[in-house]
mmCIF file of the N, C-alpha and C atoms, coordinates in Angstrom:
data_MODEL
# 
_entry.id   MODEL 
# 
loop_
_atom_site.group_PDB 
_atom_site.id 
_atom_site.type_symbol 
_atom_site.label_atom_id 
_atom_site.label_alt_id 
_atom_site.label_comp_id 
_atom_site.label_asym_id 
_atom_site.label_entity_id 
_atom_site.label_seq_id 
_atom_site.pdbx_PDB_ins_code 
_atom_site.Cartn_x 
_atom_site.Cartn_y 
_atom_site.Cartn_z 
_atom_site.occupancy 
_atom_site.B_iso_or_equiv 
_atom_site.pdbx_formal_charge 
_atom_site.auth_seq_id 
_atom_site.auth_comp_id 
_atom_site.auth_asym_id 
_atom_site.auth_atom_id 
_atom_site.pdbx_PDB_model_num 
ATOM 1   N N  . MET A 1 1  ? 123.308 -138.437 -233.466 1.00 0.00 ? 1  MET A N  1 
ATOM 2   C CA . MET A 1 1  ? 122.539 -137.216 -233.330 1.00 0.00 ? 1  MET A CA 1 
ATOM 3   C C  . MET A 1 1  ? 122.933 -136.275 -234.467 1.00 0.00 ? 1  MET A C  1 
ATOM 4   N N  . THR A 1 2  ? 121.944 -135.635 -235.039 1.00 0.00 ? 2  THR A N  1 
ATOM 5   C CA . THR A 1 2  ? 122.168 -134.699 -236.136 1.00 0.00 ? 2  THR A CA 1 
ATOM 6   C C  . THR A 1 2  ? 121.660 -133.323 -235.741 1.00 0.00 ? 2  THR A C  1 
ATOM 7   N N  . TYR A 1 3  ? 122.476 -132.304 -235.998 1.00 0.00 ? 3  TYR A N  1 
ATOM 8   C CA . TYR A 1 3  ? 122.052 -130.926 -235.744 1.00 0.00 ? 3  TYR A CA 1 
ATOM 9   C C  . TYR A 1 3  ? 121.250 -130.445 -236.940 1.00 0.00 ? 3  TYR A C  1 
ATOM 10  N N  . GLU A 1 4  ? 120.060 -129.990 -236.691 1.00 0.00 ? 4  GLU A N  1 
ATOM 11  C CA . GLU A 1 4  ? 119.185 -129.460 -237.735 1.00 0.00 ? 4  GLU A CA 1 
ATOM 12  C C  . GLU A 1 4  ? 119.120 -127.943 -237.564 1.00 0.00 ? 4  GLU A C  1 
ATOM 13  N N  . HIS A 1 5  ? 119.595 -127.201 -238.557 1.00 0.00 ? 5  HIS A N  1 
ATOM 14  C CA . HIS A 1 5  ? 119.556 -125.744 -238.483 1.00 0.00 ? 5  HIS A CA 1 
ATOM 15  C C  . HIS A 1 5  ? 118.195 -125.276 -238.988 1.00 0.00 ? 5  HIS A C  1 
ATOM 16  N N  . ALA A 1 6  ? 117.264 -125.098 -238.056 1.00 0.00 ? 6  ALA A N  1 
ATOM 17  C CA . ALA A 1 6  ? 115.903 -124.694 -238.412 1.00 0.00 ? 6  ALA A CA 1 
ATOM 18  C C  . ALA A 1 6  ? 115.288 -123.957 -237.233 1.00 0.00 ? 6  ALA A C  1 
ATOM 19  N N  . ASP A 1 7  ? 114.299 -123.132 -237.510 1.00 0.00 ? 7  ASP A N  1 
ATOM 20  C CA . ASP A 1 7  ? 113.596 -122.422 -236.444 1.00 0.00 ? 7  ASP A CA 1 
ATOM 21  C C  . ASP A 1 7  ? 112.849 -123.389 -235.531 1.00 0.00 ? 7  ASP A C  1 
ATOM 22  N N  . LEU A 1 8  ? 112.260 -124.424 -236.136 1.00 0.00 ? 8  LEU A N  1 
ATOM 23  C CA . LEU A 1 8  ? 111.468 -125.395 -235.384 1.00 0.00 ? 8  LEU A CA 1 
ATOM 24  C C  . LEU A 1 8  ? 111.811 -126.795 -235.874 1.00 0.00 ? 8  LEU A C  1 
ATOM 25  N N  . VAL A 1 9  ? 112.008 -127.704 -234.932 1.00 0.00 ? 9  VAL A N  1 
ATOM 26  C CA . VAL A 1 9  ? 112.263 -129.102 -235.280 1.00 0.00 ? 9  VAL A CA 1 
ATOM 27  C C  . VAL A 1 9  ? 111.269 -129.974 -234.522 1.00 0.00 ? 9  VAL A C  1 
ATOM 28  N N  . HIS A 1 10 ? 110.555 -130.821 -235.263 1.00 0.00 ? 10 HIS A N  1 
ATOM 29  C CA . HIS A 1 10 ? 109.604 -131.768 -234.681 1.00 0.00 ? 10 HIS A CA 1 
ATOM 30  C C  . HIS A 1 10 ? 110.085 -133.161 -235.061 1.00 0.00 ? 10 HIS A C  1 
ATOM 31  N N  . ASP A 1 11 ? 110.547 -133.906 -234.067 1.00 0.00 ? 11 ASP A N  1 
ATOM 32  C CA . ASP A 1 11 ? 111.090 -135.248 -234.287 1.00 0.00 ? 11 ASP A CA 1 
ATOM 33  C C  . ASP A 1 11 ? 110.409 -136.211 -233.321 1.00 0.00 ? 11 ASP A C  1 
ATOM 34  N N  . GLY A 1 12 ? 109.383 -136.877 -233.805 1.00 0.00 ? 12 GLY A N  1 
ATOM 35  C CA . GLY A 1 12 ? 108.639 -137.799 -232.941 1.00 0.00 ? 12 GLY A CA 1 
ATOM 36  C C  . GLY A 1 12 ? 107.908 -137.038 -231.848 1.00 0.00 ? 12 GLY A C  1 
ATOM 37  N N  . LEU A 1 13 ? 108.229 -137.359 -230.598 1.00 0.00 ? 13 LEU A N  1 
ATOM 38  C CA . LEU A 1 13 ? 107.593 -136.677 -229.471 1.00 0.00 ? 13 LEU A CA 1 
ATOM 39  C C  . LEU A 1 13 ? 108.325 -135.411 -229.046 1.00 0.00 ? 13 LEU A C  1 
ATOM 40  N N  . ILE A 1 14 ? 109.451 -135.134 -229.676 1.00 0.00 ? 14 ILE A N  1 
ATOM 41  C CA . ILE A 1 14 ? 110.269 -133.984 -229.276 1.00 0.00 ? 14 ILE A CA 1 
ATOM 42  C C  . ILE A 1 14 ? 110.052 -132.814 -230.225 1.00 0.00 ? 14 ILE A C  1 
ATOM 43  N N  . VAL A 1 15 ? 109.780 -131.654 -229.646 1.00 0.00 ? 15 VAL A N  1 
ATOM 44  C CA . VAL A 1 15 ? 109.637 -130.416 -230.412 1.00 0.00 ? 15 VAL A CA 1 
ATOM 45  C C  . VAL A 1 15 ? 110.591 -129.398 -229.794 1.00 0.00 ? 15 VAL A C  1 
ATOM 46  N N  . THR A 1 16 ? 111.481 -128.847 -230.608 1.00 0.00 ? 16 THR A N  1 
ATOM 47  C CA . THR A 1 16 ? 112.405 -127.815 -230.130 1.00 0.00 ? 16 THR A CA 1 
ATOM 48  C C  . THR A 1 16 ? 112.339 -126.626 -231.082 1.00 0.00 ? 16 THR A C  1 
ATOM 49  N N  . ALA A 1 17 ? 112.711 -125.462 -230.561 1.00 0.00 ? 17 ALA A N  1 
ATOM 50  C CA . ALA A 1 17 ? 112.663 -124.257 -231.386 1.00 0.00 ? 17 ALA A CA 1 
ATOM 51  C C  . ALA A 1 17 ? 113.719 -123.263 -230.933 1.00 0.00 ? 17 ALA A C  1 
ATOM 52  N N  . MET A 1 18 ? 114.114 -122.423 -231.855 1.00 0.00 ? 18 MET A N  1 
ATOM 53  C CA . MET A 1 18 ? 115.007 -121.318 -231.532 1.00 0.00 ? 18 MET A CA 1 
ATOM 54  C C  . MET A 1 18 ? 114.217 -120.299 -230.702 1.00 0.00 ? 18 MET A C  1 
ATOM 55  N N  . PRO A 1 19 ? 114.896 -119.475 -229.917 1.00 0.00 ? 19 PRO A N  1 
ATOM 56  C CA . PRO A 1 19 ? 114.183 -118.507 -229.061 1.00 0.00 ? 19 PRO A CA 1 
ATOM 57  C C  . PRO A 1 19 ? 113.241 -117.579 -229.818 1.00 0.00 ? 19 PRO A C  1 
ATOM 58  N N  . TRP A 1 20 ? 113.602 -117.185 -231.019 1.00 0.00 ? 20 TRP A N  1 
ATOM 59  C CA . TRP A 1 20 ? 112.767 -116.248 -231.764 1.00 0.00 ? 20 TRP A CA 1 
ATOM 60  C C  . TRP A 1 20 ? 111.558 -116.942 -232.423 1.00 0.00 ? 20 TRP A C  1 
ATOM 61  N N  . ALA A 1 21 ? 111.495 -118.258 -232.366 1.00 0.00 ? 21 ALA A N  1 
ATOM 62  C CA . ALA A 1 21 ? 110.397 -118.997 -232.993 1.00 0.00 ? 21 ALA A CA 1 
ATOM 63  C C  . ALA A 1 21 ? 109.366 -119.451 -231.953 1.00 0.00 ? 21 ALA A C  1 
ATOM 64  N N  . TYR A 1 22 ? 109.177 -118.650 -230.916 1.00 0.00 ? 22 TYR A N  1 
ATOM 65  C CA . TYR A 1 22 ? 108.284 -119.062 -229.835 1.00 0.00 ? 22 TYR A CA 1 
ATOM 66  C C  . TYR A 1 22 ? 106.837 -119.211 -230.295 1.00 0.00 ? 22 TYR A C  1 
ATOM 67  N N  . ARG A 1 23 ? 106.407 -118.444 -231.278 1.00 0.00 ? 23 ARG A N  1 
ATOM 68  C CA . ARG A 1 23 ? 105.032 -118.582 -231.765 1.00 0.00 ? 23 ARG A CA 1 
ATOM 69  C C  . ARG A 1 23 ? 104.866 -119.875 -232.573 1.00 0.00 ? 23 ARG A C  1 
ATOM 70  N N  . LYS A 1 24 ? 105.856 -120.217 -233.392 1.00 0.00 ? 24 LYS A N  1 
ATOM 71  C CA . LYS A 1 24 ? 105.813 -121.480 -234.121 1.00 0.00 ? 24 LYS A CA 1 
ATOM 72  C C  . LYS A 1 24 ? 105.804 -122.649 -233.140 1.00 0.00 ? 24 LYS A C  1 
ATOM 73  N N  . PHE A 1 25 ? 106.630 -122.550 -232.090 1.00 0.00 ? 25 PHE A N  1 
ATOM 74  C CA . PHE A 1 25 ? 106.694 -123.589 -231.070 1.00 0.00 ? 25 PHE A CA 1 
ATOM 75  C C  . PHE A 1 25 ? 105.341 -123.747 -230.381 1.00 0.00 ? 25 PHE A C  1 
ATOM 76  N N  . ALA A 1 26 ? 104.759 -122.639 -229.963 1.00 0.00 ? 26 ALA A N  1 
ATOM 77  C CA . ALA A 1 26 ? 103.475 -122.682 -229.260 1.00 0.00 ? 26 ALA A CA 1 
ATOM 78  C C  . ALA A 1 26 ? 102.370 -123.260 -230.146 1.00 0.00 ? 26 ALA A C  1 
ATOM 79  N N  . SER A 1 27 ? 102.354 -122.881 -231.418 1.00 0.00 ? 27 SER A N  1 
ATOM 80  C CA . SER A 1 27 ? 101.312 -123.389 -232.301 1.00 0.00 ? 27 SER A CA 1 
ATOM 81  C C  . SER A 1 27 ? 101.486 -124.881 -232.573 1.00 0.00 ? 27 SER A C  1 
ATOM 82  N N  . LYS A 1 28 ? 102.729 -125.337 -232.737 1.00 0.00 ? 28 LYS A N  1 
ATOM 83  C CA . LYS A 1 28 ? 102.981 -126.763 -232.971 1.00 0.00 ? 28 LYS A CA 1 
ATOM 84  C C  . LYS A 1 28 ? 102.606 -127.600 -231.750 1.00 0.00 ? 28 LYS A C  1 
ATOM 85  N N  . VAL A 1 29 ? 103.010 -127.166 -230.560 1.00 0.00 ? 29 VAL A N  1 
ATOM 86  C CA . VAL A 1 29 ? 102.674 -127.893 -229.338 1.00 0.00 ? 29 VAL A CA 1 
ATOM 87  C C  . VAL A 1 29 ? 101.159 -127.877 -229.117 1.00 0.00 ? 29 VAL A C  1 
ATOM 88  N N  . GLY A 1 30 ? 100.528 -126.757 -229.368 1.00 0.00 ? 30 GLY A N  1 
ATOM 89  C CA . GLY A 1 30 ? 99.072  -126.674 -229.245 1.00 0.00 ? 30 GLY A CA 1 
ATOM 90  C C  . GLY A 1 30 ? 98.358  -127.646 -230.168 1.00 0.00 ? 30 GLY A C  1 
ATOM 91  N N  . GLN A 1 31 ? 98.844  -127.767 -231.393 1.00 0.00 ? 31 GLN A N  1 
ATOM 92  C CA . GLN A 1 31 ? 98.263  -128.718 -232.338 1.00 0.00 ? 31 GLN A CA 1 
ATOM 93  C C  . GLN A 1 31 ? 98.483  -130.158 -231.872 1.00 0.00 ? 31 GLN A C  1 
ATOM 94  N N  . LEU A 1 32 ? 99.703  -130.465 -231.441 1.00 0.00 ? 32 LEU A N  1 
ATOM 95  C CA . LEU A 1 32 ? 100.012 -131.829 -231.008 1.00 0.00 ? 32 LEU A CA 1 
ATOM 96  C C  . LEU A 1 32 ? 99.193  -132.245 -229.793 1.00 0.00 ? 32 LEU A C  1 
ATOM 97  N N  . LEU A 1 33 ? 98.883  -131.289 -228.933 1.00 0.00 ? 33 LEU A N  1 
ATOM 98  C CA . LEU A 1 33 ? 98.071  -131.582 -227.755 1.00 0.00 ? 33 LEU A CA 1 
ATOM 99  C C  . LEU A 1 33 ? 96.575  -131.599 -228.057 1.00 0.00 ? 33 LEU A C  1 
ATOM 100 N N  . GLY A 1 34 ? 96.210  -131.176 -229.260 1.00 0.00 ? 34 GLY A N  1 
ATOM 101 C CA . GLY A 1 34 ? 94.802  -131.147 -229.636 1.00 0.00 ? 34 GLY A CA 1 
ATOM 102 C C  . GLY A 1 34 ? 94.072  -129.909 -229.150 1.00 0.00 ? 34 GLY A C  1 
ATOM 103 N N  . ALA A 1 35 ? 94.814  -128.920 -228.668 1.00 0.00 ? 35 ALA A N  1 
ATOM 104 C CA . ALA A 1 35 ? 94.202  -127.700 -228.157 1.00 0.00 ? 35 ALA A CA 1 
ATOM 105 C C  . ALA A 1 35 ? 93.945  -126.674 -229.257 1.00 0.00 ? 35 ALA A C  1 
ATOM 106 N N  . LEU A 1 36 ? 94.659  -126.782 -230.378 1.00 0.00 ? 36 LEU A N  1 
ATOM 107 C CA . LEU A 1 36 ? 94.503  -125.834 -231.480 1.00 0.00 ? 36 LEU A CA 1 
ATOM 108 C C  . LEU A 1 36 ? 94.256  -126.582 -232.784 1.00 0.00 ? 36 LEU A C  1 
ATOM 109 N N  . SER A 1 37 ? 93.345  -126.064 -233.571 1.00 0.00 ? 37 SER A N  1 
ATOM 110 C CA . SER A 1 37 ? 93.149  -126.588 -234.925 1.00 0.00 ? 37 SER A CA 1 
ATOM 111 C C  . SER A 1 37 ? 94.252  -126.010 -235.814 1.00 0.00 ? 37 SER A C  1 
ATOM 112 N N  . GLU A 1 38 ? 94.331  -126.482 -237.042 1.00 0.00 ? 38 GLU A N  1 
ATOM 113 C CA . GLU A 1 38 ? 95.342  -125.972 -237.972 1.00 0.00 ? 38 GLU A CA 1 
ATOM 114 C C  . GLU A 1 38 ? 95.150  -124.479 -238.227 1.00 0.00 ? 38 GLU A C  1 
ATOM 115 N N  . SER A 1 39 ? 93.904  -124.036 -238.379 1.00 0.00 ? 39 SER A N  1 
ATOM 116 C CA . SER A 1 39 ? 93.643  -122.617 -238.641 1.00 0.00 ? 39 SER A CA 1 
ATOM 117 C C  . SER A 1 39 ? 93.952  -121.762 -237.405 1.00 0.00 ? 39 SER A C  1 
ATOM 118 N N  . GLU A 1 40 ? 93.652  -122.266 -236.211 1.00 0.00 ? 40 GLU A N  1 
ATOM 119 C CA . GLU A 1 40 ? 93.977  -121.528 -234.981 1.00 0.00 ? 40 GLU A CA 1 
ATOM 120 C C  . GLU A 1 40 ? 95.490  -121.424 -234.795 1.00 0.00 ? 40 GLU A C  1 
ATOM 121 N N  . ALA A 1 41 ? 96.204  -122.497 -235.109 1.00 0.00 ? 41 ALA A N  1 
ATOM 122 C CA . ALA A 1 41 ? 97.666  -122.482 -235.000 1.00 0.00 ? 41 ALA A CA 1 
ATOM 123 C C  . ALA A 1 41 ? 98.263  -121.473 -235.974 1.00 0.00 ? 41 ALA A C  1 
ATOM 124 N N  . SER A 1 42 ? 97.741  -121.440 -237.189 1.00 0.00 ? 42 SER A N  1 
ATOM 125 C CA . SER A 1 42 ? 98.216  -120.476 -238.183 1.00 0.00 ? 42 SER A CA 1 
ATOM 126 C C  . SER A 1 42 ? 97.938  -119.046 -237.735 1.00 0.00 ? 42 SER A C  1 
ATOM 127 N N  . ALA A 1 43 ? 96.765  -118.818 -237.163 1.00 0.00 ? 43 ALA A N  1 
ATOM 128 C CA . ALA A 1 43 ? 96.408  -117.485 -236.670 1.00 0.00 ? 43 ALA A CA 1 
ATOM 129 C C  . ALA A 1 43 ? 97.346  -117.059 -235.531 1.00 0.00 ? 43 ALA A C  1 
ATOM 130 N N  . LEU A 1 44 ? 97.720  -117.992 -234.675 1.00 0.00 ? 44 LEU A N  1 
ATOM 131 C CA . LEU A 1 44 ? 98.640  -117.690 -233.588 1.00 0.00 ? 44 LEU A CA 1 
ATOM 132 C C  . LEU A 1 44 ? 100.007 -117.285 -234.132 1.00 0.00 ? 44 LEU A C  1 
ATOM 133 N N  . GLU A 1 45 ? 100.486 -118.011 -235.136 1.00 0.00 ? 45 GLU A N  1 
ATOM 134 C CA . GLU A 1 45 ? 101.802 -117.712 -235.716 1.00 0.00 ? 45 GLU A CA 1 
ATOM 135 C C  . GLU A 1 45 ? 101.843 -116.341 -236.389 1.00 0.00 ? 45 GLU A C  1 
ATOM 136 N N  . THR A 1 46 ? 100.756 -115.924 -237.009 1.00 0.00 ? 46 THR A N  1 
ATOM 137 C CA . THR A 1 46 ? 100.753 -114.673 -237.779 1.00 0.00 ? 46 THR A CA 1 
ATOM 138 C C  . THR A 1 46 ? 100.135 -113.498 -237.031 1.00 0.00 ? 46 THR A C  1 
ATOM 139 N N  . TYR A 1 47 ? 99.803  -113.687 -235.768 1.00 0.00 ? 47 TYR A N  1 
ATOM 140 C CA . TYR A 1 47 ? 99.120  -112.642 -235.003 1.00 0.00 ? 47 TYR A CA 1 
ATOM 141 C C  . TYR A 1 47 ? 99.897  -111.320 -234.986 1.00 0.00 ? 47 TYR A C  1 
ATOM 142 N N  . VAL A 1 48 ? 101.179 -111.373 -234.699 1.00 0.00 ? 48 VAL A N  1 
ATOM 143 C CA . VAL A 1 48 ? 101.977 -110.147 -234.585 1.00 0.00 ? 48 VAL A CA 1 
ATOM 144 C C  . VAL A 1 48 ? 102.007 -109.397 -235.912 1.00 0.00 ? 48 VAL A C  1 
ATOM 145 N N  . VAL A 1 49 ? 102.165 -110.110 -237.007 1.00 0.00 ? 49 VAL A N  1 
ATOM 146 C CA . VAL A 1 49 ? 102.198 -109.478 -238.328 1.00 0.00 ? 49 VAL A CA 1 
ATOM 147 C C  . VAL A 1 49 ? 100.845 -108.843 -238.637 1.00 0.00 ? 49 VAL A C  1 
ATOM 148 N N  . ARG A 1 50 ? 99.763  -109.583 -238.381 1.00 0.00 ? 50 ARG A N  1 
ATOM 149 C CA . ARG A 1 50 ? 98.425  -109.045 -238.657 1.00 0.00 ? 50 ARG A CA 1 
ATOM 150 C C  . ARG A 1 50 ? 98.131  -107.835 -237.781 1.00 0.00 ? 50 ARG A C  1 
ATOM 151 N N  . ARG A 1 51 ? 98.516  -107.873 -236.522 1.00 0.00 ? 51 ARG A N  1 
ATOM 152 C CA . ARG A 1 51 ? 98.277  -106.755 -235.602 1.00 0.00 ? 51 ARG A CA 1 
ATOM 153 C C  . ARG A 1 51 ? 99.068  -105.526 -236.053 1.00 0.00 ? 51 ARG A C  1 
ATOM 154 N N  . THR A 1 52 ? 100.308 -105.720 -236.472 1.00 0.00 ? 52 THR A N  1 
ATOM 155 C CA . THR A 1 52 ? 101.169 -104.622 -236.897 1.00 0.00 ? 52 THR A CA 1 
ATOM 156 C C  . THR A 1 52 ? 100.611 -103.948 -238.158 1.00 0.00 ? 52 THR A C  1 
ATOM 157 N N  . ILE A 1 53 ? 100.118 -104.744 -239.096 1.00 0.00 ? 53 ILE A N  1 
ATOM 158 C CA . ILE A 1 53 ? 99.561  -104.200 -240.337 1.00 0.00 ? 53 ILE A CA 1 
ATOM 159 C C  . ILE A 1 53 ? 98.322  -103.365 -240.040 1.00 0.00 ? 53 ILE A C  1 
ATOM 160 N N  . HIS A 1 54 ? 97.460  -103.839 -239.155 1.00 0.00 ? 54 HIS A N  1 
ATOM 161 C CA . HIS A 1 54 ? 96.215  -103.126 -238.850 1.00 0.00 ? 54 HIS A CA 1 
ATOM 162 C C  . HIS A 1 54 ? 96.441  -101.902 -237.972 1.00 0.00 ? 54 HIS A C  1 
ATOM 163 N N  . ASP A 1 55 ? 97.522  -101.878 -237.191 1.00 0.00 ? 55 ASP A N  1 
ATOM 164 C CA . ASP A 1 55 ? 97.804  -100.732 -236.331 1.00 0.00 ? 55 ASP A CA 1 
ATOM 165 C C  . ASP A 1 55 ? 98.496  -99.600  -237.068 1.00 0.00 ? 55 ASP A C  1 
ATOM 166 N N  . ALA A 1 56 ? 99.037  -99.896  -238.244 1.00 0.00 ? 56 ALA A N  1 
ATOM 167 C CA . ALA A 1 56 ? 99.812  -98.889  -238.984 1.00 0.00 ? 56 ALA A CA 1 
ATOM 168 C C  . ALA A 1 56 ? 98.959  -97.802  -239.567 1.00 0.00 ? 56 ALA A C  1 
# 
């Protein structure tokens, strides 16, 4: 077993993430399940940043 220091790790059927990478985790799992396209997954990951910029 190897420890990978990364926000998100995708190894075969296993996807793990650090607590602060919950959006990356959700977008990756959504893509793997076929529920999100690549563009939808990207939009999910950047939602908070885009919302913050527009609210300022």
